[in-house]
NUSEDO-99456 format. One record per atom (N, C-alpha, C): atom name; x, y, z; residue in one letter. Coordinates in pm, whole numbers, plus 50000, padded with zeros to 5 digits. Atoms other than C-alpha are relative to their C-alpha. Layout:
REM NUSEDO-99456
+------+-------+-------+-------+------+
| atom |    c1 |    c2 |    c3 | rest |
+------+-------+-------+-------+------+
|   CA |     X |     Y |     Z |    A |
...
+------+-------+-------+-------+------+
//
This chain:
REM NUSEDO-99456
+------+-------+-------+-------+------+
| atom |    c1 |    c2 |    c3 | rest |
+------+-------+-------+-------+------+
|    N | 50013 | 49849 | 49900 |    M |
|   CA | 41938 | 90526 | 35805 |    M |
|    C | 50125 | 50075 | 49827 |    M |
|    N | 49903 | 49958 | 50049 |    P |
|   CA | 42201 | 90735 | 35511 |    P |
|    C | 50060 | 50083 | 50082 |    P |
|    N | 49940 | 49967 | 49963 |    L |
|   CA | 42474 | 90801 | 35668 |    L |
|    C | 50095 | 50144 | 49980 |    L |
|    N | 49926 | 49888 | 50019 |    L |
|   CA | 42589 | 91102 | 35485 |    L |
|    C | 49923 | 50151 | 50090 |    L |
|    N | 50075 | 49879 | 49918 |    P |
|   CA | 42287 | 91347 | 35652 |    P |
|    C | 50095 | 50022 | 50198 |    P |
|    N | 49929 | 49971 | 49815 |    L |
|   CA | 42421 | 91215 | 36022 |    L |
|    C | 50146 | 50099 | 50020 |    L |
|    N | 49882 | 49947 | 49957 |    A |
|   CA | 42769 | 91315 | 35930 |    A |
|    C | 50006 | 50161 | 49992 |    A |
|    N | 50062 | 49869 | 50044 |    A |
|   CA | 42630 | 91666 | 35806 |    A |
|    C | 49949 | 50057 | 50128 |    A |
|    N | 50036 | 49946 | 49879 |    L |
|   CA | 42449 | 91690 | 36137 |    L |
|    C | 50065 | 50018 | 50097 |    L |
|    N | 49885 | 49962 | 49898 |    F |
|   CA | 42752 | 91650 | 36353 |    F |
|    C | 50074 | 50082 | 49961 |    F |
|    N | 49874 | 49913 | 50102 |    G |
|   CA | 42980 | 91851 | 36103 |    G |
|    C | 49880 | 50159 | 50081 |    G |
|    N | 50023 | 49899 | 49948 |    V |
|   CA | 42706 | 92151 | 36233 |    V |
|    C | 50004 | 49995 | 50149 |    V |
|    N | 49945 | 49966 | 49858 |    I |
|   CA | 42712 | 92076 | 36636 |    I |
|    C | 50151 | 50050 | 49986 |    I |
|    N | 49874 | 49958 | 49999 |    T |
|   CA | 43082 | 92064 | 36570 |    T |
|    C | 50026 | 50162 | 49999 |    T |
|    N | 49973 | 49834 | 50056 |    V |
|   CA | 43098 | 92438 | 36389 |    V |
|    C | 49915 | 50098 | 50110 |    V |
|    N | 50081 | 49897 | 49899 |    V |
|   CA | 42813 | 92571 | 36669 |    V |
|    C | 50072 | 50006 | 50164 |    V |
|    N | 49906 | 49992 | 49919 |    C |
|   CA | 43043 | 92432 | 36914 |    C |
|    C | 50122 | 50103 | 50017 |    C |
|    N | 49873 | 49891 | 50009 |    A |
|   CA | 43383 | 92598 | 36785 |    A |
|    C | 49964 | 50081 | 49989 |    A |
|    N | 50062 | 49837 | 50028 |    A |
|   CA | 43152 | 92916 | 36741 |    A |
|    C | 50002 | 50061 | 50170 |    A |
|    N | 49984 | 49945 | 49900 |    F |
|   CA | 43141 | 92921 | 37099 |    F |
|    C | 50124 | 50055 | 50064 |    F |
|    N | 49902 | 49995 | 49942 |    L |
|   CA | 43469 | 92871 | 37184 |    L |
|    C | 50093 | 50126 | 49901 |    L |
|    N | 49907 | 49855 | 50084 |    L |
|   CA | 43614 | 93140 | 36892 |    L |
|    C | 49934 | 50142 | 50084 |    L |
|    N | 50038 | 49895 | 49969 |    I |
|   CA | 43377 | 93378 | 37034 |    I |
|    C | 50034 | 50047 | 50165 |    I |
|    N | 49926 | 50015 | 49871 |    H |
|   CA | 43489 | 93345 | 37421 |    H |
|    C | 50187 | 50054 | 49957 |    H |
|    N | 49836 | 49961 | 50017 |    A |
|   CA | 43852 | 93357 | 37263 |    A |
|    C | 50034 | 50133 | 49960 |    A |
|    N | 49936 | 49833 | 50043 |    F |
|   CA | 43834 | 93710 | 37063 |    F |
|    C | 49945 | 50055 | 50102 |    F |
|    N | 50055 | 49882 | 49901 |    R |
|   CA | 43640 | 93858 | 37356 |    R |
|    C | 50065 | 49991 | 50094 |    R |
|    N | 49874 | 49983 | 49861 |    R |
|   CA | 43962 | 93765 | 37595 |    R |
|    C | 50046 | 50095 | 49936 |    R |
|    N | 49892 | 49908 | 50045 |    S |
|   CA | 44188 | 93905 | 37326 |    S |
|    C | 50000 | 49982 | 49807 |    S |
|    N | 50005 | 50049 | 50153 |    L |
|   CA | 44242 | 93963 | 36944 |    L |
|    C | 50069 | 49944 | 49934 |    L |
|    N | 49831 | 50069 | 50041 |    G |
|   CA | 44600 | 93810 | 36941 |    G |
|    C | 49896 | 49857 | 50038 |    G |
|    N | 50072 | 50099 | 49945 |    T |
|   CA | 44397 | 93504 | 37147 |    T |
|    C | 49908 | 49927 | 49889 |    T |
|    N | 50094 | 50076 | 50066 |    G |
|   CA | 44122 | 93469 | 36908 |    G |
|    C | 50066 | 49964 | 49833 |    G |
|    N | 49904 | 50016 | 50151 |    M |
|   CA | 44364 | 93509 | 36551 |    M |
|    C | 50035 | 49844 | 50055 |    M |
|    N | 49962 | 50138 | 49969 |    M |
|   CA | 44550 | 93194 | 36741 |    M |
|    C | 49907 | 49862 | 50006 |    M |
|    N | 50085 | 50107 | 50011 |    V |
|   CA | 44268 | 92985 | 36788 |    V |
|    C | 49924 | 49987 | 49909 |    V |
|    N | 50072 | 50005 | 50148 |    L |
|   CA | 44113 | 93069 | 36446 |    L |
|    C | 50154 | 49939 | 49897 |    L |
|    N | 49918 | 50014 | 50129 |    L |
|   CA | 44450 | 93024 | 36261 |    L |
|    C | 50128 | 49908 | 50059 |    L |
|    N | 49931 | 50091 | 49945 |    V |
|   CA | 44680 | 92769 | 36472 |    V |
|    C | 49957 | 49913 | 50043 |    V |
|    N | 50089 | 50126 | 49993 |    P |
|   CA | 44623 | 92420 | 36422 |    P |
|    C | 50021 | 49971 | 50110 |    P |
|    N | 49946 | 50037 | 49887 |    F |
|   CA | 44572 | 92252 | 36719 |    F |
|    C | 50021 | 50061 | 50153 |    F |
|    N | 49991 | 49890 | 49909 |    Y |
|   CA | 44581 | 92588 | 36965 |    Y |
|    C | 49878 | 49986 | 50034 |    Y |
|    N | 50154 | 49994 | 49932 |    M |
|   CA | 44171 | 92543 | 37008 |    M |
|    C | 50061 | 49900 | 50077 |    M |
|    N | 50017 | 50139 | 49885 |    L |
|   CA | 44268 | 92200 | 37221 |    L |
|    C | 50059 | 50094 | 50101 |    L |
|    N | 49965 | 49941 | 49894 |    V |
|   CA | 44466 | 92394 | 37408 |    V |
|    C | 49958 | 50096 | 50088 |    V |
|    N | 50104 | 49866 | 49945 |    Y |
|   CA | 44271 | 92720 | 37475 |    Y |
|    C | 49885 | 49932 | 50061 |    Y |
|    N | 50074 | 50046 | 49954 |    A |
|   CA | 43999 | 92492 | 37538 |    A |
|    C | 49992 | 49925 | 50170 |    A |
|    N | 49948 | 50058 | 49814 |    F |
|   CA | 44139 | 92312 | 37823 |    F |
|    C | 50031 | 50090 | 50060 |    F |
|    N | 49913 | 49927 | 49915 |    S |
|   CA | 44337 | 92581 | 37953 |    S |
|    C | 49932 | 50094 | 50032 |    S |
|    N | 50089 | 49849 | 49958 |    Q |
|   CA | 44159 | 92929 | 37946 |    Q |
|    C | 49856 | 50028 | 49905 |    Q |
|    N | 50163 | 50002 | 50048 |    F |
|   CA | 43797 | 92873 | 37819 |    F |
|    C | 49933 | 49988 | 50135 |    F |
|    N | 50083 | 50020 | 49830 |    E |
|   CA | 43556 | 92913 | 38114 |    E |
|    C | 49857 | 50021 | 49943 |    E |
|    N | 50120 | 49969 | 50024 |    H |
|   CA | 43209 | 92903 | 38049 |    H |
|    C | 49878 | 49926 | 50112 |    H |
|    N | 50106 | 50087 | 49923 |    P |
|   CA | 42912 | 92786 | 38240 |    P |
|    C | 50003 | 49830 | 49939 |    P |
|    N | 50005 | 50115 | 50105 |    R |
|   CA | 42867 | 92485 | 38003 |    R |
|    C | 50094 | 49939 | 49957 |    R |
|    N | 49843 | 50084 | 50119 |    K |
|   CA | 43235 | 92400 | 37921 |    K |
|    C | 49979 | 49835 | 49973 |    K |
|    N | 50010 | 50157 | 50042 |    N |
|   CA | 43164 | 92060 | 37963 |    N |
|    C | 49938 | 49935 | 49913 |    N |
|    N | 50144 | 50036 | 50165 |    L |
|   CA | 42852 | 92017 | 37724 |    L |
|    C | 50066 | 50069 | 49893 |    L |
|    N | 49998 | 49977 | 50062 |    I |
|   CA | 43015 | 92210 | 37516 |    I |
|    C | 50155 | 49990 | 49936 |    I |
|    N | 49902 | 50075 | 50035 |    L |
|   CA | 43341 | 92020 | 37494 |    L |
|    C | 49975 | 49847 | 49935 |    L |
|    N | 50007 | 50140 | 49981 |    A |
|   CA | 43210 | 91719 | 37497 |    A |
|    C | 49888 | 49993 | 49855 |    A |
|    N | 50076 | 50004 | 50142 |    G |
|   CA | 42971 | 91792 | 37174 |    G |
|    C | 50076 | 50071 | 49880 |    G |
|    N | 49930 | 49971 | 50104 |    F |
|   CA | 43253 | 91989 | 37007 |    F |
|    C | 50098 | 49838 | 49946 |    F |
|    N | 49955 | 50117 | 50027 |    F |
|   CA | 43502 | 91675 | 37035 |    F |
|    C | 49954 | 49863 | 49971 |    F |
|    N | 50060 | 50140 | 49997 |    G |
|   CA | 43261 | 91387 | 37032 |    G |
|    C | 49948 | 50012 | 49843 |    G |
|    N | 50016 | 49943 | 50161 |    S |
|   CA | 43081 | 91592 | 36706 |    S |
|    C | 50096 | 49935 | 49936 |    S |
|    N | 49879 | 49997 | 50052 |    T |
|   CA | 43412 | 91594 | 36570 |    T |
|    C | 50007 | 49833 | 49933 |    T |
|    N | 50004 | 50109 | 50034 |    V |
|   CA | 43483 | 91236 | 36608 |    V |
|    C | 49892 | 49935 | 49880 |    V |
|    N | 50130 | 50145 | 50095 |    L |
|   CA | 43133 | 91087 | 36471 |    L |
|    C | 50000 | 50065 | 49836 |    L |
|    N | 50031 | 49963 | 50174 |    A |
|   CA | 43088 | 91308 | 36181 |    A |
|    C | 50130 | 49984 | 49931 |    A |
|    N | 49928 | 50080 | 50056 |    A |
|   CA | 43405 | 91176 | 36056 |    A |
|    C | 49999 | 49904 | 49985 |    A |
|    N | 50077 | 50131 | 50032 |    V |
|   CA | 43290 | 90864 | 36122 |    V |
|    C | 49930 | 49946 | 49916 |    V |
|    N | 50177 | 50008 | 50066 |    F |
|   CA | 42950 | 90889 | 35937 |    F |
|    C | 50094 | 50047 | 49865 |    F |
|    N | 49952 | 50025 | 50143 |    L |
|   CA | 43164 | 91069 | 35662 |    L |
|    C | 50060 | 49890 | 49921 |    L |
|    N | 49958 | 50141 | 50054 |    G |
|   CA | 43384 | 90772 | 35613 |    G |
|    C | 49929 | 49920 | 49951 |    G |
|    N | 50122 | 50096 | 50020 |    L |
|   CA | 43124 | 90478 | 35633 |    L |
|    C | 49907 | 50077 | 49839 |    L |
|    N | 50065 | 49980 | 50104 |    G |
|   CA | 42934 | 90734 | 35391 |    G |
|    C | 50013 | 50006 | 49872 |    G |
|    N | 49961 | 49984 | 50148 |    A |
|   CA | 43133 | 90779 | 35141 |    A |
|    C | 50085 | 49857 | 49929 |    A |
|    N | 49989 | 50131 | 50036 |    H |
|   CA | 43266 | 90422 | 35161 |    H |
|    C | 49848 | 49909 | 49934 |    H |
|    N | 50068 | 50056 | 50098 |    A |
|   CA | 42914 | 90315 | 35088 |    A |
|    C | 49966 | 50046 | 49876 |    A |
|    N | 49990 | 49965 | 50162 |    V |
|   CA | 42884 | 90519 | 34798 |    V |
|    C | 50079 | 50000 | 49889 |    V |
|    N | 49934 | 49991 | 50040 |    E |
|   CA | 43177 | 90460 | 34672 |    E |
|    C | 49972 | 49784 | 49947 |    E |
|    N | 50014 | 50143 | 50026 |    Q |
|   CA | 43066 | 90064 | 34672 |    Q |
|    C | 49887 | 49977 | 49929 |    Q |
|    N | 50089 | 49995 | 50083 |    V |
|   CA | 42736 | 90165 | 34508 |    V |
|    C | 50068 | 50049 | 49829 |    V |
|    N | 49934 | 49980 | 50147 |    L |
|   CA | 42916 | 90303 | 34204 |    L |
|    C | 50056 | 49911 | 49966 |    L |
|    N | 49865 | 50121 | 50049 |    L |
|   CA | 43196 | 90025 | 34175 |    L |
|    C | 49925 | 49914 | 49945 |    L |
|    N | 50078 | 50074 | 50028 |    R |
|   CA | 42897 | 89787 | 34181 |    R |
|    C | 49898 | 50002 | 49803 |    R |
|    N | 49979 | 50039 | 50178 |    P |
|   CA | 42917 | 89608 | 33782 |    P |
|    C | 49805 | 49988 | 50010 |    P |
|    N | 50114 | 49901 | 50023 |    P |
|   CA | 42567 | 89752 | 33623 |    P |
|    C | 49931 | 49810 | 49976 |    P |
|    N | 50086 | 50166 | 50052 |    P |
|   CA | 42285 | 89395 | 33583 |    P |
|    C | 50038 | 49963 | 49882 |    P |
|    N | 49990 | 50098 | 50095 |    P |
|   CA | 42312 | 89151 | 33324 |    P |
|    C | 49868 | 50041 | 49887 |    P |
|    N | 50085 | 49987 | 50001 |    S |
|   CA | 42063 | 89249 | 33063 |    S |
|    C | 49958 | 49884 | 49892 |    S |
|    N | 49996 | 50146 | 50128 |    F |
|   CA | 41912 | 88959 | 32793 |    F |
|    C | 49947 | 50055 | 49898 |    F |
+------+-------+-------+-------+------+
//
């Protein structure tokens, strides 16, 4: 099975879960939303300390798990594409 479509699927799941976090942060305040959006790693701090949602565990598991799986499948898929491109052409007779 091709790995790059799986990476794209998990990337979409990551973006959807991140959207839940961003929407919650902007509803809390404009400053918090901008910090979650622009400050690296603040989304992690916000997710565990201030994010309150009935499905918090599912959203955070989807965010972190999908991020890791997307990175793994993207790396493996890129490696597979590279191996195909570097394969020497078959000999012609």
